[in-house]
C-alpha positions in Angstrom: 135.5 79.4 114.4 133.0 79.5 117.2 133.2 76.9 119.9 130.5 74.2 119.4 128.8 72.3 122.0 129.6 68.6 122.3 127.0 65.9 121.6 126.5 65.1 125.3 126.0 68.9 126.0 123.4 69.1 123.2 121.6 66.0 124.5 121.5 67.4 128.0 120.2 70.8 126.8 117.5 69.1 124.7 116.4 66.9 127.6 116.3 70.1 129.8 114.1 71.9 127.3 111.7 68.9 127.1 111.6 68.7 130.9 110.8 72.5 131.1 108.1 72.1 128.5 106.4 69.3 130.4 106.7 71.1 133.7 105.1 74.2 132.3 102.0 72.2 131.4 103.0 71.1 127.9 101.9 67.7 126.7 103.6 65.3 124.3 101.2 63.8 121.7 101.8 60.3 120.4 101.7 60.2 116.6 101.1 56.9 114.8 103.9 55.5 112.7 103.6 56.5 109.0 101.8 59.8 109.5 103.5 62.8 107.9 103.6 66.4 108.9 102.4 67.4 105.5 98.8 68.5 105.3 98.0 66.1 102.4 100.5 63.4 103.5 102.1 63.2 100.0 105.6 62.4 98.9 107.4 65.7 98.5 110.2 64.2 96.4 107.8 62.8 93.8 106.4 66.3 93.0 109.8 67.6 91.9 110.0 65.2 88.9 107.0 66.2 87.0 107.6 66.5 83.2 106.2 69.6 81.6 105.1 69.6 77.9 107.9 70.9 75.6 107.6 74.6 74.9 108.6 76.5 71.8 112.1 78.1 72.1 112.6 81.7 71.3 115.2 82.2 68.6 118.0 84.4 69.9 120.4 84.4 66.9 120.4 88.2 66.6 121.0 88.7 70.3 123.9 86.3 70.2 125.4 88.0 67.2 125.2 91.4 69.0 126.9 90.0 72.1 129.6 88.3 70.1 130.3 91.6 68.2 130.5 93.4 71.5 132.9 90.8 72.9 135.2 91.1 69.8 135.3 94.9 70.1 136.6 94.8 73.7 140.3 95.1 74.3 141.8 93.3 77.2 143.0 96.0 79.4 144.6 93.9 82.2 145.9 90.4 82.3 143.5 87.9 83.9 143.9 87.6 87.7 145.3 84.4 89.0 143.3 82.6 91.7 144.9 82.4 95.1 144.5 79.2 97.1 141.7 79.4 99.6 141.2 77.5 102.9 138.0 75.5 103.0 136.4 73.7 106.0 135.3 70.1 105.5 132.4 69.1 107.7 130.8 65.7 108.3 127.1 64.8 107.8 126.1 66.4 111.1 127.9 69.7 110.4 130.8 69.1 112.7 134.2 70.3 111.4 136.5 67.5 110.3 139.5 69.3 108.7 140.7 72.3 106.7 141.8 71.8 103.0 143.4 74.2 100.5 141.5 74.8 97.3 143.5 76.1 94.3 
């Protein structure tokens, strides 16, 4: 695991970048409250819930029958492999590591 910067280090680095930007001639613009960065200032989450008209389904009974026949014709050559436990990192909402757990 790579060493991560602490919150105070990240804060100092961000403050230094802002200071460098301002010293190089950059300018901070004040944006009024409620204005979005979207071009049309619309709610992005609302767009994902549109309901499309119901479409006709393609019957696949012949395809399913072919697949089932192929599955029945296969012989099991080797026993199924057992899953080995794996180590998984748990992180908090900010992406900072909290602890390691074993998944089985």
